[in-house]
C-alpha positions as CSV (number, residue, x, y, z in Angstrom):
1,M,186.0,55.6,10.3
2,I,185.1,53.8,7.1
3,N,181.6,54.5,6.1
4,R,180.4,51.5,4.0
5,L,178.2,52.0,1.0
6,I,174.7,50.4,0.6
7,Y,173.4,51.1,-2.9
8,K,169.8,50.5,-3.7
9,G,169.6,48.0,-0.8
10,I,172.7,46.1,-1.8
11,P,175.7,46.1,0.5
12,V,178.9,47.2,-1.4
13,S,182.4,46.6,-0.2
14,Q,183.3,50.2,-0.8
15,E,183.3,53.5,1.1
16,V,180.4,55.8,0.5
17,K,182.7,58.5,-1.0
18,V,183.5,56.1,-3.9
19,V,180.3,57.3,-5.6
20,K,181.8,60.8,-6.0
21,S,185.1,59.4,-7.2
22,F,183.5,57.3,-9.9
23,E,181.2,60.3,-10.9
24,N,184.3,62.4,-11.4
25,L,186.2,59.7,-13.3
26,L,183.3,59.0,-15.7
27,S,182.6,62.7,-16.3
28,K,186.2,63.3,-17.3
29,N,186.7,60.3,-19.5
30,K,184.7,59.1,-22.5
31,F,184.8,55.3,-21.9
32,D,183.0,53.1,-24.4
33,I,182.7,50.2,-21.9
34,I,183.4,49.3,-18.3
35,I,184.7,45.8,-17.4
36,E,184.4,44.8,-13.8
37,I,186.1,41.7,-12.4
38,G,184.4,40.6,-9.2
39,T,180.6,41.2,-9.2
40,L,180.0,39.9,-5.7
41,N,176.5,41.1,-4.8
42,G,176.3,43.5,-7.7
43,G,176.1,46.7,-5.8
44,L,179.1,48.4,-7.5
45,T,177.9,46.9,-10.8
46,L,174.5,48.6,-10.4
47,L,176.1,51.9,-9.3
48,L,178.4,51.9,-12.3
49,S,175.4,51.1,-14.6
50,D,173.5,54.1,-13.2
51,L,176.5,56.5,-13.5
52,F,177.6,55.3,-17.0
53,N,175.8,55.7,-20.2
54,G,177.1,52.6,-21.8
55,P,177.7,48.9,-21.4
56,V,179.0,47.4,-18.1
57,V,180.4,43.9,-18.3
58,S,180.9,42.1,-15.0
59,Y,182.7,38.8,-14.3
60,D,182.5,36.6,-11.3
61,V,183.1,32.9,-10.6
62,K,179.8,32.6,-8.8
63,E,176.2,33.8,-9.1
64,I,175.0,37.0,-7.4
65,A,173.0,36.2,-4.2
66,N,169.3,35.6,-5.0
67,E,168.1,38.6,-3.0
68,Y,170.1,41.0,-5.3
69,R,170.1,39.2,-8.6
70,N,167.0,40.8,-10.1
71,K,168.1,44.3,-9.3
72,V,171.2,43.8,-11.3
73,A,169.9,41.4,-14.0
74,D,167.0,43.8,-14.9
75,K,169.4,46.6,-16.1
76,S,169.7,46.5,-19.9
77,N,173.3,47.8,-20.0
78,I,174.7,45.1,-17.7
79,T,176.1,41.8,-19.0
80,L,177.0,39.3,-16.3
81,Y,179.4,36.4,-17.0
82,I,179.8,33.6,-14.5
83,E,183.2,32.2,-15.5
84,D,186.8,32.3,-14.6
85,V,188.1,35.5,-16.0
86,F,191.6,34.0,-16.5
87,E,190.0,31.5,-18.9
88,S,187.8,34.0,-20.7
89,E,188.4,34.9,-24.3
90,T,185.6,37.5,-24.1
91,I,187.5,39.9,-21.8
92,V,190.6,39.8,-24.1
93,D,188.4,40.5,-27.1
94,I,186.9,43.5,-25.4
95,L,190.3,44.8,-24.2
96,T,191.8,44.5,-27.7
97,S,188.8,46.0,-29.5
98,E,188.7,49.7,-30.6
99,K,186.7,50.5,-27.4
100,K,188.1,52.8,-24.7
101,V,188.0,50.7,-21.6
102,L,187.7,51.2,-17.8
103,L,189.0,47.9,-16.3
104,L,188.2,47.3,-12.6
105,C,190.1,44.5,-10.9
106,D,188.1,43.5,-7.8
107,G,188.0,39.8,-8.0
108,G,189.7,37.1,-5.9
109,N,193.2,37.7,-7.3
110,K,193.7,41.4,-8.0
111,I,197.5,41.1,-8.5
112,K,197.1,38.4,-11.2
113,E,194.2,40.3,-12.8
114,V,196.2,43.5,-13.2
115,N,199.4,41.7,-14.2
116,M,197.6,39.5,-16.8
117,F,195.4,42.1,-18.4
118,A,197.6,45.3,-18.4
119,K,199.3,44.2,-21.6
120,Y,196.0,44.3,-23.5
121,L,195.2,48.0,-22.6
122,K,195.3,50.6,-25.3
123,P,196.4,54.2,-24.8
124,G,193.7,56.0,-22.9
125,D,192.4,52.9,-21.2
126,V,192.3,53.0,-17.4
127,I,193.0,50.1,-15.1
128,M,192.1,50.0,-11.4
129,A,192.4,47.6,-8.5
130,H,190.5,47.7,-5.2
131,D,191.9,47.0,-1.7
132,Y,195.0,48.9,-2.6
133,F,197.7,48.9,0.2
134,E,199.3,52.3,-0.4
135,A,195.9,53.9,0.3
136,R,195.9,52.5,3.8
137,N,199.0,54.4,4.9
138,K,197.9,57.7,3.5
139,F,194.2,58.0,4.2
140,S,192.9,55.6,6.8
141,A,193.0,56.3,10.5
142,E,191.2,53.0,10.9
143,K,193.2,49.8,10.3
144,W,192.2,48.6,6.8
145,T,192.5,44.9,6.9
146,G,191.2,44.2,3.3
147,C,194.4,45.2,1.5
148,E,195.2,42.7,-1.2
149,I,197.5,44.6,-3.6
150,T,200.5,46.9,-3.5
151,Y,202.3,48.9,-6.2
152,D,205.2,46.6,-5.8
153,D,203.0,43.7,-6.9
154,I,202.2,45.3,-10.2
155,K,205.1,47.7,-10.7
156,M,206.8,45.7,-13.5
157,E,203.7,45.4,-15.6
158,C,202.9,49.1,-15.1
159,I,206.4,50.1,-16.3
160,K,206.5,47.6,-19.1
161,N,203.0,48.7,-20.4
162,N,203.5,52.4,-19.9
163,I,200.8,52.7,-17.3
164,E,201.0,56.0,-15.4
165,T,199.8,55.7,-11.8
166,K,197.2,58.2,-10.6
167,T,196.4,59.0,-6.9
168,D,192.9,60.2,-7.3
169,F,191.3,57.0,-6.0
170,E,193.7,56.1,-3.2
171,D,191.5,57.6,-0.6
172,V,188.8,55.0,-1.4
173,F,191.4,52.2,-1.6
174,W,191.7,51.8,-5.3
175,F,194.9,51.7,-7.5
176,S,194.4,53.7,-10.7
177,G,196.5,53.9,-13.8
178,T,196.2,55.1,-17.3
179,R,197.9,53.5,-20.3
180,H,199.9,56.0,-22.4
């Protein structure tokens, strides 16, 4: 059974155990910035902000729902962009900077997000994508209907950009890869 996360009163489209997964990832890596594509209600954004001692930049094509906006907007380390990420120069500027980046692809077109931005990653950067298909077969007894991306969808860009796949997030339905 999938146990859905509610973080500080905000429903999050994640399993509860994703908190521990992100705690582990952030304690083992010294990222300079987190980029999240797909803010939705801002629950994961807020969680990341609380777990991470640095800036969190989040993109979505629409505003956060009014009942959650202040909880997210009041955090000094969160910057929200309401714009089409595929048209944004800001995200490419961040990815090509000297900063070590954790890029989370959780917007409306995860395949395009990974395939478009993988080429900008530097060695040590990590790219992830939610609703990952391979995880369903390995970890979920319950039918997971939210699968939106498979390894086959991003394989060519991963190979071309020397992105090594990790399995440490598959049990919470995330693809994870590190640029080498």
